[in-house]
Structure formats: structure tokens, C-alpha cells
C-alpha positions in Angstrom: -108.6 -109.1 189.4 -107.9 -109.0 185.7 -105.6 -112.0 185.7 -108.1 -113.8 188.0 -110.8 -113.4 185.5 -108.7 -115.0 182.8 -107.7 -117.8 184.9 -110.9 -118.8 186.6 -112.3 -120.6 183.6 -109.1 -122.6 183.4 -109.6 -123.6 187.1 -113.2 -124.3 186.4 -111.9 -126.6 183.6 -109.5 -128.6 185.9 -112.1 -128.9 188.7 -114.8 -130.6 186.4 -112.2 -133.0 184.9 -111.1 -133.8 188.4 -112.8 -137.2 189.3 -111.8 -136.7 193.0 -114.5 -133.9 193.0 -117.1 -136.6 192.0 -120.6 -135.5 191.6 -119.9 -131.9 192.8 -117.5 -131.3 189.9 -120.0 -129.5 187.6 -121.5 -127.4 190.5 -117.9 -126.3 191.5 -117.4 -125.5 187.8 -120.4 -123.4 187.5 -119.4 -121.5 190.8 -115.9 -120.6 189.4 -117.6 -119.2 186.1 -120.0 -117.2 188.3 -117.2 -115.5 190.1 -115.6 -114.8 186.6 -119.0 -113.5 185.3 -119.1 -111.1 188.3 -115.5 -110.0 187.6 -116.3 -109.6 183.9 -119.0 -107.0 184.9 -116.9 -105.1 187.4 -114.0 -104.9 184.7 -116.5 -103.8 181.9 -117.6 -100.9 184.1 -113.9 -100.0 185.0 -112.3 -100.5 181.5 -115.2 -100.1 179.4 -117.5 -97.6 180.5 -114.7 -95.3 182.4 -112.1 -96.1 179.2 -109.3 -97.2 181.6 -107.3 -99.6 179.6 -105.0 -102.1 181.5 -101.9 -103.8 180.4 -100.7 -107.0 182.2 -97.0 -107.7 181.9 -96.1 -111.1 182.8 -92.7 -111.6 181.3 -91.4 -112.4 178.0 -92.0 -115.3 175.4 -88.7 -114.7 173.5 -85.8 -112.4 174.3 -83.0 -113.1 172.0 -80.9 -110.5 170.3 -83.2 -108.1 168.5 -86.2 -110.5 168.9 -88.5 -109.5 171.8 -91.8 -111.1 172.3 -93.5 -110.2 175.6 -96.2 -112.2 177.4 -98.8 -109.4 178.1 -102.5 -109.2 178.1 -104.0 -106.0 176.8 -107.6 -105.2 178.6 -109.2 -102.3 176.5 -112.7 -101.4 175.8 -112.9 -103.7 172.8 -111.5 -106.5 174.8 -114.1 -106.2 177.8 -116.8 -106.2 175.0 -115.6 -109.6 173.8 -115.3 -110.9 177.5 -119.0 -110.1 178.2 -120.3 -112.7 175.7 -117.7 -115.3 176.2 -118.0 -115.5 180.0 -121.6 -114.7 180.5 -122.9 -117.1 177.9 -120.6 -119.8 178.9 -121.8 -119.4 182.3 -125.5 -119.4 181.3 -124.9 -122.7 179.3 -123.3 -124.5 182.5 -126.1 -123.2 184.5 -128.8 -124.7 182.1 -126.9 -127.8 182.0 -126.9 -128.7 185.5 -130.2 -129.6 185.2 -130.4 -130.5 181.4 -127.5 -132.9 181.7 -128.3 -134.0 185.3 -128.4 -137.6 184.4 -125.9 -137.9 181.8 -123.0 -139.9 182.9 -120.4 -137.8 180.7 -121.5 -134.2 181.8 -118.4 -133.6 183.5 -116.6 -133.7 179.8 -119.0 -131.3 178.7 -118.3 -128.7 181.6 -114.6 -129.2 181.3 -114.5 -128.6 177.9 -116.8 -125.6 177.8 -114.8 -123.8 180.5 -111.6 -124.7 178.7 -113.0 -123.1 175.8 -113.9 -120.1 177.6 -110.3 -119.7 179.0 -108.7 -120.0 175.3 -111.1 -117.5 174.0 -110.2 -115.1 176.9 -106.6 -115.6 176.1 -107.3 -115.3 172.3 -108.9 -111.9 172.6 -106.8 -110.3 175.4 -103.4 -111.5 174.1 -101.3 -108.5 173.0 -99.4 -109.9 170.2 -99.5 -112.6 167.4 -98.0 -115.5 169.2 -100.5 -115.2 172.0 -103.4 -115.0 169.6 -102.2 -118.1 167.8 -102.0 -120.1 171.0 -105.5 -119.1 171.9 -106.6 -119.9 168.6 -105.1 -123.3 168.6 -106.4 -124.0 172.2 -109.9 -122.9 170.9 -109.8 -125.3 168.0 -108.6 -128.3 170.4 -111.7 -127.7 172.4 -114.0 -127.7 169.4 -112.5 -130.9 168.0 -112.6 -132.5 171.5 -116.3 -132.0 171.6 -117.0 -134.4 168.7 -114.0 -136.6 168.0 -114.4 -140.0 169.9 -110.8 -140.9 170.3 -109.4 -137.5 170.2 -106.9 -137.1 173.0 -107.9 -134.4 175.5 -104.4 -133.9 177.0 -105.6 -131.4 179.8 -108.0 -134.2 181.1 -105.5 -136.9 180.8 -103.1 -135.0 182.8 -105.4 -134.5 185.7 -106.4 -138.2 185.5 -103.0 -139.4 185.6 -102.4 -137.5 188.8 -105.7 -138.0 190.6 -106.3 -141.8 189.5 -103.0 -143.4 190.1 -103.4 -146.4 192.3 -101.1 -145.0 195.0 -103.5 -141.8 195.6 -106.9 -143.4 195.3 -108.7 -146.3 196.6 -110.9 -148.1 194.0 -114.1 -146.8 195.7 -113.0 -143.2 195.2 -112.5 -143.8 191.5 -116.3 -142.9 190.7 -116.1 -141.8 187.3 -118.0 -140.7 185.0 -116.2 -142.3 182.3 -115.7 -140.7 178.9 -117.8 -142.2 176.0 -114.7 -143.5 173.9 -113.4 -145.2 177.0 -116.7 -147.0 177.7 -116.9 -148.1 173.7 -113.3 -149.5 174.1 -114.4 -151.4 177.2 -117.5 -152.6 175.4 -115.7 -153.7 172.4 -112.9 -155.6 174.5 -115.7 -157.3 176.7 -117.5 -158.4 173.4 -114.1 -160.4 172.8 -112.0 -162.0 175.1 -111.6 -159.3 177.7 -112.9 -159.9 181.1 -114.2 -157.8 183.9 -113.0 -159.0 187.1 -114.9 -158.6 190.4 -112.6 -157.7 193.3 -114.5 -157.0 196.4 -116.9 -154.3 195.7 -115.1 -153.0 192.6 -114.2 -154.3 189.2 -111.1 -154.0 186.7 -110.7 -154.8 183.2 -108.3 -157.7 182.0 -107.2 -157.6 178.3 -104.8 -160.1 176.8 -103.1 -160.1 173.4 -100.4 -162.1 171.8 -97.1 -160.5 171.2 -97.8 -160.6 167.4 -100.6 -157.9 168.0 -98.4 -155.5 170.1 -99.1 -152.6 168.2 -102.9 -152.9 168.9 -102.2 -153.5 172.5 -99.9 -150.4 172.6 -103.1 -148.5 171.0 -105.4 -149.8 173.6 -103.0 -149.1 176.6 -102.4 -145.5 175.6 -106.2 -145.0 175.4 -106.3 -146.4 179.1 -103.1 -145.0 180.4 -103.5 -141.4 179.0 -106.8 -141.1 181.0 -105.4 -142.5 184.3 -107.5 -145.9 184.0 -104.1 -148.1 184.1 -100.5 -148.0 184.9 -98.4 -145.6 182.8 -95.8 -148.4 182.6 -96.3 -150.6 179.4 -97.5 -154.2 180.3 -94.9 -156.8 180.5 -94.3 -159.8 178.1 -95.2 -163.2 179.7 -94.9 -166.8 178.3 -98.2 -168.3 177.5 -99.3 -171.6 178.7 -98.1 -174.0 176.0 -100.7 -176.8 176.8 -103.4 -174.3 176.3 -102.2 -172.5 173.2 -100.8 -175.1 170.7 -99.0 -174.1 167.6 -99.7 -170.5 168.4 -97.7 -167.3 169.7 -96.2 -168.3 173.0 -95.8 -165.0 174.5 -98.6 -162.4 175.2 -99.2 -159.0 177.0 -101.5 -158.7 180.1 -103.3 -155.5 180.6 -105.1 -154.7 183.7 -107.0 -151.6 184.6 -107.1 -150.1 187.9 -110.0 -151.1 189.9 -113.2 -149.1 189.9 -116.3 -149.3 192.1 -118.1 -147.4 189.0 -117.7 -150.3 186.8 -120.4 -152.1 188.6 -123.2 -151.3 186.1 -121.1 -152.7 183.2 -120.5 -155.8 185.2 -124.2 -156.2 185.6 -124.7 -155.8 181.8 -122.1 -158.4 180.9 -122.3 -160.9 183.6 -125.2 -163.1 185.1 -124.4 -165.6 187.8 -120.7 -165.4 186.9 -121.4 -166.2 183.1 -120.6 -163.7 180.3 -123.9 -162.8 178.4 -124.6 -160.4 175.4 -125.6 -157.2 176.8 -129.1 -155.6 176.0 -130.1 -154.0 173.0 -130.6 -150.5 174.6 -126.7 -150.9 175.9 -125.7 -151.7 172.3 -127.5 -148.7 171.1 -125.5 -146.6 173.2 -122.0 -148.2 173.2 -121.7 -150.7 170.1 -120.2 -147.6 168.0 -117.8 -148.0 165.0 -115.0 -147.4 167.7 -116.3 -150.5 169.8 -116.5 -152.7 166.6 -113.0 -151.7 165.6 -111.7 -153.0 169.0 -113.7 -156.1 168.8 -112.6 -156.8 165.2 -108.9 -156.0 166.0 -108.9 -158.4 168.8 -111.2 -161.6 167.5 -111.6 -160.5 163.8 -110.1 -162.4 160.9 -110.2 -162.4 156.9 -111.2 -165.2 154.9 -109.1 -165.1 151.7 -111.1 -164.0 148.7 -114.5 -163.8 150.6 -115.6 -161.8 153.7 -114.5 -161.4 157.2 -115.5 -163.1 160.6 -115.8 -162.1 164.1 -115.4 -164.7 166.8 -117.8 -164.5 169.7 -116.7 -167.5 171.6 -118.2 -166.6 174.9 -121.7 -166.2 173.9 -124.5 -168.6 173.0 -126.0 -168.8 169.4 -129.1 -166.9 170.4 -126.9 -164.2 171.9 -124.8 -164.1 168.7 -127.9 -163.8 166.6 -128.8 -160.5 168.7 -125.5 -159.1 167.7 -125.8 -160.1 164.0 -129.3 -158.4 163.8 -128.1 -155.4 165.3 -125.3 -155.2 162.7 -127.9 -155.8 160.0 -130.4 -153.2 161.3 -128.1 -150.4 162.4 -125.1 -150.5 160.3 -126.8 -152.4 157.2 -124.3 -155.4 157.1 -125.2 -158.8 155.7 -124.1 -161.5 158.2 -124.8 -165.2 159.1 -123.7 -167.2 162.1 -121.4 -170.1 161.6 -120.0 -172.5 164.2 -116.5 -172.2 165.2 -115.9 -176.0 164.8 -115.5 -177.2 168.3 -117.2 -175.9 171.6 -115.4 -173.5 173.7 -114.4 -175.1 177.0 -116.4 -178.1 176.6 -119.6 -176.0 176.6 -121.7 -177.3 173.3 -123.8 -174.1 173.3 -121.0 -171.6 172.9 -118.3 -171.2 170.3 -119.9 -169.3 167.5 -118.8 -166.5 164.8 -120.5 -163.8 162.9 -119.6 -163.9 159.2 -119.7 -160.6 157.5 -120.3 -161.0 153.4 -117.9 -159.7 151.0 -120.5 -157.6 149.5 -120.7 -155.5 152.9 -117.1 -155.2 153.5 -116.9 -151.8 151.8 -119.5 -150.6 154.5 -117.9 -152.3 157.3 -114.3 -150.9 156.4 -115.6 -147.4 156.2 -117.0 -147.7 159.7 -114.1 -149.2 161.5 -110.9 -148.3 159.4 -110.5 -144.7 161.0 -110.1 -146.3 164.5 -107.9 -149.2 163.5 -104.2 -149.5 163.9 -102.4 -149.8 160.6 -101.1 -153.0 161.3 -104.5 -154.5 161.6 -105.5 -153.4 158.3 -104.7 -157.0 156.8 -107.9 -158.4 158.7 -110.3 -156.1 156.1 -109.4 -158.3 153.3 -107.9 -155.5 151.3 -110.9 -153.0 151.9 
């Protein structure tokens, strides 16, 4: 019963992060914490009120010569007094969040992190020695950082996703999401550039290509996707470019394809109208055109003008659509921009082939926004800022 109390929040976290559970994941997570709350009350009566401390001996951490560090949990009156607020408050928060976050596409991340936080706190307060306290403390800090850091690798979610999202285990229609906010921002930034969301039956997959000279950026992009189960864990192969299409440029490239997701449909509807890529709505940009998304776009399609500002190529969009993007940068990021023509129409379409130029005076602001999310080898594109 005592060990079950400690492990139930961990089970709750794994269930919430398991995409195979779909929309039922938050409810199943709450059920696990509810059982944990019931056990907490029973243990509080047995240990706290009746003053019957319990020690769970599970083995040894280290047993070497004179060094012996045991893996034990001590549950006494003080411990169960800490169990009560940890488990009960977490359970009440999750119960409230079922309705409060009912329409939030990222609610499973919240439920998973909160349950994992509860587990690490129980581990911390019940650990019998300093090593167990340190492990619990570091785990609790990991959870707190994961709540707010947009590119923080939540490894426990990544492990579950790698198992449940592998192409040999799930059909595309079973990969339903919801999708992490940082993943959505990376997809958004990639699609604003040369990325493509390919329709495959009733599902969709992201196609992203980079030349071999940008291998470090593509590696960063691939790690974000592969660590969360969105693409193959094997690094993309190097292929030869079409010489007639890319004259006097790098002749090799990497092609990264995600797995197919039925739940990418709403993204496809924002970016494509009648098979043609369009600029998404302003409300969509408000949600997903974050500094992380800008960093992805700039690393993919940005360039520096020596002694001047920088530019972002938006070749796939019309001038009016590029103007929407430039206005957004001005209003929401206070960047001074202008629209310039690329020099020649893209694919023979005179309505497309424009860039957004960011003036030199705005580069300090722009650099502070996106540099924390950039690969170091791409810093040269910021013109020294």
C-alpha cells in the first residue's frame, strides 16, 4: 500500500503522456491520483494518528567496501503530514483542470508534468538518505523547468512517445495528439519557410529539407522531432540534389519526413487553400509565431546583408500575405521592416517571391528574441548581433 501510494503519481504521469490513451488520458490520470489520495488518507490514519512508522527496504544504491547507501523509504508522522498536501492538492488541481483546460490542446502535458511533480515530491519527502533526497529534488526541479521552458526536453514524455508513436506500432489515424506547444511552433516556423505539409489520404506529414552545409541546424530540428516520437530515430540520409534545379549551390541535402498524423489536419487547413500555400490567419500567428518559430524560420530562410540588416525569404507567399507577416513583426515584436522583391518570380509566378527586410536598428531586438533558440553555427546570419 505504501509503495503503491508513491508509484501511482508516476503511473498517472505516464498515462497522461501516452498518446495512445487519446482524450481519455487526463481522466485516467485523475483516477490514478484519486486512488493515491484515498491511500494517503488511510496511511495518515495508520501512521500519523496511530504513530506507527514504516520503513520500506527495497535494496541498496551503493554497496562497496565500507560505503553502504540503501534504497529505503521512511514513512513516519512527519512524512505523512507532507503527503497530504502533495497528493490532495495535486488531485484537486487536476479535477479542476479537467473542466478549466477542457478545450486546451496541450492539457495532457500539464497533467503529466503535475503528476510527475507529485511523484518526485513524494520521493523527496520519504527518502531515507541524502542521495534519495537529492534525486527527488532534482526531479522536482526538472518538472518546474519543464512547465515554462519552450524547448526543454521532457525526457520522460519523450521515452513514452518513442515507444507509442513508432511507425510500426501505430497507424496514422491513431496518432491523435495533442501536440506540445514547442513542437507546434517548430512546425509553424518550418512551414513559413520551405517546409511542406504533405497530404497522404486522410493524414498529413511534414517534409523539411536542408542542404548539407546546414547539417547542424537540421540535426537540431531532427532531435526535437525524434525525441518526441514525431519521426524516425535514425538520422536522415544525405542525398544528391537535382543539379538543374540548384545551380552553383550545395549539391547534397537532407530530407526529413515526419510520421503521418491525422491530427495535423487543422494545421494543413490554415496553411493551404486549394492546394496552394497561404499565410495563416493573424489569430493563428498570435498563438504560434513565437520567438522559437521565428528562430526556425530565420535559420532556414534568413540571411545577413553585410554591414546592414537581415532578411527573411518568404518565397511561397504573395506580397499582401508577406505584408501581414511584416505588420505582425512590427506590432508584436516592435521590429522595423520593409518588403522587397526577391529579384525574379518563384516558379514563374509573378505574384510570389518576396522577402521581409529587418532594418539594422532593429537587429538588437530581433537577436535577443531568437538567439536563445538558435544553433550556434547559425549565429553568423545575425550580422554580429
